[in-house]
Structures are given as structure tokens and as C-alpha cells.
Backbone as a printed PyTorch tensor [residue, N CA C, xyz], in Angstrom:
tensor([[[ -36.6150, -217.0440,   56.4570],
         [ -35.8160, -217.5830,   57.5220],
         [ -34.3340, -217.2780,   57.3250]],

        [[ -33.8830, -217.2490,   56.0380],
         [ -32.4660, -217.0070,   55.7950],
         [ -32.0700, -215.5740,   56.1400]],

        [[ -33.0190, -214.6570,   56.2810],
         [ -32.7130, -213.2770,   56.6480],
         [ -32.7330, -213.0590,   58.1590]],

        [[ -33.2130, -214.0340,   58.8900],
         [ -33.3230, -213.8910,   60.3390],
         [ -31.9540, -213.8560,   61.0140]],

        [[ -31.0180, -214.6910,   60.6040],
         [ -29.6910, -214.7230,   61.2390],
         [ -28.9500, -213.3990,   61.0800]],

        [[ -28.8480, -212.8180,   59.8700],
         [ -28.1750, -211.5070,   59.7750],
         [ -28.8660, -210.4260,   60.5990]],

        [[ -30.1750, -210.4710,   60.6970],
         [ -30.9060, -209.4940,   61.4990],
         [ -30.5750, -209.6540,   62.9770]],

        [[ -30.4890, -210.8940,   63.4450],
         [ -30.1260, -211.1450,   64.8400],
         [ -28.7070, -210.6650,   65.0970]],

        [[ -27.7920, -210.9390,   64.1910],
         [ -26.3920, -210.5120,   64.3590],
         [ -26.2880, -208.9950,   64.3680]],

        [[ -27.0090, -208.3270,   63.5090],
         [ -26.9910, -206.8750,   63.4610],
         [ -27.5170, -206.2900,   64.7640]],

        [[ -28.5780, -206.8540,   65.2820],
         [ -29.1450, -206.3930,   66.5440],
         [ -28.1710, -206.6410,   67.6920]],

        [[ -27.5380, -207.7890,   67.7120],
         [ -26.5950, -208.1150,   68.7880],
         [ -25.3920, -207.1750,   68.7640]],

        [[ -24.8850, -206.8680,   67.5920],
         [ -23.7250, -205.9860,   67.4830],
         [ -24.0610, -204.5550,   67.8510]],

        [[ -25.2280, -204.1060,   67.4750],
         [ -25.5760, -202.7110,   67.7310],
         [ -26.0450, -202.4770,   69.1650]],

        [[ -26.4890, -203.5310,   69.8470],
         [ -27.0250, -203.3290,   71.1900],
         [ -25.9400, -202.9830,   72.2010]],

        [[ -24.6760, -203.3290,   71.9330],
         [ -23.6040, -203.0550,   72.8660],
         [ -22.9610, -201.6940,   72.6660]],

        [[ -23.4390, -200.9330,   71.7210],
         [ -22.7900, -199.6610,   71.4260],
         [ -23.0860, -198.6280,   72.5100]],

        [[ -22.1120, -197.7710,   72.7170],
         [ -22.2320, -196.7350,   73.7330],
         [ -22.6370, -195.4310,   73.0550]],

        [[ -23.8170, -194.9590,   73.3800],
         [ -24.3080, -193.7000,   72.8300],
         [ -23.8580, -192.5560,   73.7250]],

        [[ -23.5660, -191.4250,   73.1250],
         [ -23.2250, -190.2400,   73.9080],
         [ -24.4500, -189.7370,   74.6520]],

        [[ -24.2660, -189.4160,   75.9210],
         [ -25.3450, -188.8020,   76.6830],
         [ -25.5210, -187.3670,   76.1960]],

        [[ -26.6390, -186.7580,   76.5330],
         [ -26.8780, -185.3720,   76.1130],
         [ -25.8040, -184.4360,   76.6520]],

        [[ -25.3770, -184.6520,   77.9040],
         [ -24.3260, -183.8200,   78.4890],
         [ -22.9990, -184.0300,   77.7760]],

        [[ -22.6970, -185.2720,   77.4060],
         [ -21.4170, -185.5920,   76.7710],
         [ -21.3070, -184.9950,   75.3690]],

        [[ -22.4400, -184.7960,   74.7110],
         [ -22.4200, -184.2200,   73.3580],
         [ -21.8450, -182.8110,   73.3520]],

        [[ -21.8990, -182.1180,   74.4790],
         [ -21.4100, -180.7500,   74.5610],
         [ -19.9490, -180.6520,   74.9830]],

        [[ -19.3180, -181.7790,   75.2930],
         [ -17.9280, -181.7550,   75.7310],
         [ -16.9830, -181.5650,   74.5530]],

        [[ -15.8510, -180.9640,   74.8600],
         [ -14.8260, -180.7300,   73.8570],
         [ -13.7360, -181.7860,   74.0180]],

        [[ -13.1410, -182.1830,   72.9100],
         [ -11.9700, -183.0540,   72.9440],
         [ -10.7880, -182.1650,   72.5910]],

        [[  -9.9210, -181.9380,   73.5730],
         [  -8.8000, -181.0090,   73.4000],
         [  -7.6560, -181.6890,   72.6580]],

        [[  -7.0720, -180.9650,   71.7170],
         [  -5.9110, -181.4530,   70.9890],
         [  -4.6380, -181.3250,   71.8050]],

        [[  -4.6120, -180.3560,   72.7330],
         [  -3.4960, -180.1420,   73.6510],
         [  -4.0610, -180.0350,   75.0560]],

        [[  -3.2180, -180.3150,   76.0390],
         [  -3.6710, -180.1610,   77.4190],
         [  -4.0670, -178.7020,   77.6340]],

        [[  -5.2640, -178.4670,   78.1370],
         [  -5.7160, -177.0940,   78.3220],
         [  -4.9700, -176.3900,   79.4620]],

        [[  -4.7490, -175.1130,   79.2730],
         [  -4.0840, -174.2910,   80.2810],
         [  -5.1590, -173.5980,   81.1150]],

        [[  -4.8780, -173.3570,   82.3680],
         [  -5.8050, -172.6670,   83.2680],
         [  -7.1290, -173.4030,   83.4500]],

        [[  -7.0650, -174.7150,   83.4540],
         [  -8.2460, -175.5370,   83.7010],
         [  -7.9520, -176.4550,   84.8800]],

        [[  -9.0060, -176.8640,   85.5450],
         [  -8.8770, -177.7450,   86.6970],
         [  -9.1420, -179.1900,   86.2630]],

        [[  -8.3240, -180.1120,   86.7660],
         [  -8.5390, -181.5310,   86.4740],
         [  -9.7630, -182.0030,   87.2590]],

        [[ -10.7430, -182.5160,   86.5330],
         [ -11.9610, -183.0370,   87.1630],
         [ -11.7900, -184.5070,   87.5210]],

        [[ -10.9040, -185.1910,   86.8290],
         [ -10.6700, -186.6000,   87.1070],
         [ -10.0950, -187.3120,   85.9030]],

        [[  -9.8220, -188.5620,   86.0940],
         [  -9.3130, -189.4160,   85.0160],
         [ -10.4180, -190.3950,   84.6390]],

        [[ -10.5200, -190.6690,   83.3480],
         [ -11.5510, -191.5830,   82.8590],
         [ -10.9130, -192.6020,   81.9180]],

        [[ -11.5310, -193.7750,   81.8530],
         [ -11.0960, -194.8160,   80.9250],
         [ -12.3340, -195.3260,   80.2050]],

        [[ -12.3770, -195.0520,   78.9160],
         [ -13.4750, -195.5570,   78.0940],
         [ -13.0850, -196.8930,   77.4930]],

        [[ -14.0290, -197.8120,   77.4340],
         [ -13.7440, -199.1640,   76.9530],
         [ -14.7940, -199.6070,   75.9510]],

        [[ -14.3280, -200.2900,   74.9030],
         [ -15.2470, -200.9720,   73.9940],
         [ -14.7030, -202.3690,   73.7330]],

        [[ -15.5000, -203.3740,   74.0050],
         [ -15.0630, -204.7670,   73.9050],
         [ -14.9640, -205.2630,   72.4740]],

        [[ -15.4730, -204.4800,   71.5130],
         [ -15.3900, -204.8700,   70.1090],
         [ -14.2570, -204.1390,   69.3830]],

        [[ -13.4550, -203.3630,   70.1220],
         [ -12.2910, -202.7170,   69.5290],
         [ -12.5460, -201.3840,   68.8500]],

        [[ -13.7110, -200.8020,   69.0340],
         [ -14.0330, -199.5290,   68.3940],
         [ -13.4660, -198.3570,   69.2020]],

        [[ -12.6060, -197.5770,   68.5610],
         [ -12.0410, -196.3970,   69.2060],
         [ -13.1360, -195.3530,   69.4480]],

        [[ -14.0430, -195.2170,   68.5070],
         [ -15.1350, -194.2380,   68.6320],
         [ -16.0440, -194.5540,   69.8180]],

        [[ -16.3970, -195.8180,   69.9840],
         [ -17.2830, -196.1950,   71.0890],
         [ -16.5680, -196.1090,   72.4320]],

        [[ -15.2740, -196.4300,   72.4550],
         [ -14.5000, -196.2660,   73.6890],
         [ -14.4170, -194.7790,   74.0510]],

        [[ -14.2830, -193.9340,   73.0410],
         [ -14.2500, -192.4900,   73.2740],
         [ -15.6050, -192.0120,   73.8070]],

        [[ -16.6960, -192.5230,   73.2490],
         [ -18.0300, -192.1790,   73.7590],
         [ -18.1510, -192.5420,   75.2320]],

        [[ -17.6530, -193.7090,   75.6080],
         [ -17.7030, -194.1560,   76.9900],
         [ -16.9160, -193.2060,   77.8890]],

        [[ -15.7150, -192.8020,   77.4370],
         [ -14.8940, -191.8550,   78.2110],
         [ -15.5880, -190.5020,   78.3340]],

        [[ -16.1890, -190.0240,   77.2590],
         [ -16.8900, -188.7320,   77.3000],
         [ -18.0940, -188.7740,   78.2360]],

        [[ -18.8200, -189.8860,   78.2450],
         [ -19.9560, -190.0210,   79.1670],
         [ -19.4830, -189.9560,   80.6200]],

        [[ -18.3530, -190.6020,   80.9040],
         [ -17.8080, -190.5540,   82.2630],
         [ -17.3750, -189.1290,   82.6210]],

        [[ -16.7450, -188.4460,   81.6810],
         [ -16.3090, -187.0620,   81.9190],
         [ -17.5140, -186.1560,   82.1520]],

        [[ -18.5870, -186.3790,   81.4380],
         [ -19.8030, -185.5800,   81.6190],
         [ -20.3600, -185.7900,   83.0280]],

        [[ -20.2590, -187.0100,   83.5340],
         [ -20.7180, -187.2900,   84.9020],
         [ -19.8800, -186.5450,   85.9410]],

        [[ -18.6490, -186.1820,   85.5740],
         [ -17.7690, -185.4090,   86.4610],
         [ -17.9530, -183.9030,   86.2770]],

        [[ -18.9430, -183.5180,   85.4680],
         [ -19.2090, -182.1200,   85.1300],
         [ -18.0160, -181.4520,   84.4540]],

        [[ -17.3010, -182.2110,   83.6530],
         [ -16.1650, -181.6810,   82.9160],
         [ -16.6540, -180.8930,   81.7010]],

        [[ -15.7750, -180.0240,   81.1980],
         [ -16.0960, -179.2980,   79.9740],
         [ -15.4080, -179.9220,   78.7700]],

        [[ -14.4700, -180.8400,   79.0250],
         [ -13.7910, -181.5130,   77.9320],
         [ -12.7950, -182.5270,   78.4310]],

        [[ -12.1760, -183.2420,   77.4840],
         [ -11.1830, -184.2500,   77.8170],
         [  -9.9560, -184.0980,   76.9330]],

        [[  -8.8380, -184.5200,   77.4830],
         [  -7.6080, -184.6490,   76.7080],
         [  -7.2570, -186.1300,   76.7240]],

        [[  -7.1330, -186.7260,   75.5470],
         [  -6.8320, -188.1500,   75.4470],
         [  -5.3400, -188.3480,   75.6910]],

        [[  -5.0350, -189.1010,   76.7350],
         [  -3.6510, -189.3950,   77.0760],
         [  -3.1130, -190.5850,   76.2950]],

        [[  -3.9800, -191.5930,   76.1000],
         [  -3.5060, -192.8130,   75.4750],
         [  -4.6770, -193.6300,   74.9530]],

        [[  -4.4840, -194.2340,   73.7890],
         [  -5.4320, -195.1940,   73.2390],
         [  -4.7370, -196.5500,   73.2620]],

        [[  -5.3400, -197.5220,   73.9470],
         [  -4.6750, -198.8000,   74.1650],
         [  -5.5210, -199.9440,   73.6050]],

        [[  -5.1300, -200.4830,   72.4540],
         [  -5.8020, -201.6930,   71.9760],
         [  -5.2460, -202.9000,   72.7270]],

        [[  -6.1330, -203.7980,   73.1320],
         [  -5.7230, -205.0000,   73.8650],
         [  -6.5440, -206.1580,   73.3230]],

        [[  -6.0240, -206.8040,   72.2990],
         [  -6.7900, -207.8490,   71.6250],
         [  -7.9930, -207.2230,   70.9380]],

        [[  -9.1740, -207.6930,   71.2940],
         [ -10.3810, -207.1290,   70.6920],
         [ -10.9580, -205.9700,   71.5060]],

        [[ -10.2730, -205.5810,   72.5780],
         [ -10.7590, -204.5090,   73.4520],
         [  -9.9780, -203.2290,   73.1840]],

        [[ -10.6830, -202.1120,   73.1000],
         [ -10.0490, -200.7990,   72.9460],
         [ -10.3140, -199.9970,   74.2080]],

        [[  -9.2490, -199.4350,   74.7830],
         [  -9.3650, -198.5540,   75.9460],
         [  -8.8580, -197.1720,   75.5710]],

        [[  -9.5860, -196.1480,   75.9990],
         [  -9.1730, -194.7620,   75.8150],
         [  -8.9890, -194.1570,   77.2000]],

        [[  -7.7430, -193.8070,   77.5250],
         [  -7.4040, -193.1810,   78.8060],
         [  -7.3740, -191.6750,   78.5750]],

        [[  -8.1210, -190.9290,   79.3730],
         [  -8.2080, -189.4840,   79.1820],
         [  -8.2800, -188.7680,   80.5220]],

        [[  -7.9100, -187.4960,   80.4820],
         [  -8.0460, -186.6190,   81.6370],
         [  -9.2240, -185.6880,   81.3650]],

        [[ -10.1530, -185.6220,   82.3070],
         [ -11.3140, -184.7310,   82.1880],
         [ -10.9620, -183.4030,   82.8460]],

        [[ -11.2900, -182.3090,   82.1720],
         [ -10.9860, -180.9770,   82.6630],
         [ -12.2520, -180.1400,   82.7990]],

        [[ -12.2330, -179.2440,   83.7880],
         [ -13.2690, -178.2260,   83.9350],
         [ -12.6150, -176.8900,   83.6120]],

        [[ -13.0530, -176.2910,   82.5440],
         [ -12.5170, -174.9970,   82.1240],
         [ -13.6310, -173.9480,   82.2280]],

        [[ -13.3260, -172.8310,   82.8700],
         [ -14.3500, -171.7880,   83.0230],
         [ -14.1790, -170.7010,   82.0040]]])
């Protein structure tokens, strides 16, 4: 019984994680704004537990839905326990 509580907590914490979609796994994260690419849209990834990685996964999934080839992160904004990643999605041919 004493092991049940940590198991429940582990399950609760892991269930909210944002997994990369298959399309998002192929996206590039640009270190600089890409040249000769078209802006596909703006995305905001969010994680309520403050994880930058999971917020980035959320942003990449949104960019993949826009058929982008990659993202450039404009800003990472921590807000209490919430992490937001603001990015521009680009389509580069």
C-alpha cells in the first residue's frame, strides 16, 4: 500500500506530458531566422508544469499541423509554474 501513492503520482505527472507527433519529429529548430522561407504561422507551446521541453514539443506539434519544415523560437516565457514557448513556424523548400 505504501508504494501505491508514488505510483499514482508518477502516473499523474506523466499523463500530462506532450509527446511529439510523427510529423513534428521531422521538424527543424532553427538557431537563426531562416532566409528564403515562408512564414507558415505563429505558434505558442505551453506546459503547465514549467517544462521548457514539453512546451517546445507542444509548439512543434502545432507547427507540424501547419505543414511547417521548422520553427524559430522567438521567446521562452516562464509564468509561475507555466512555461510558454513563442515561435514562428516556417516552410522552407
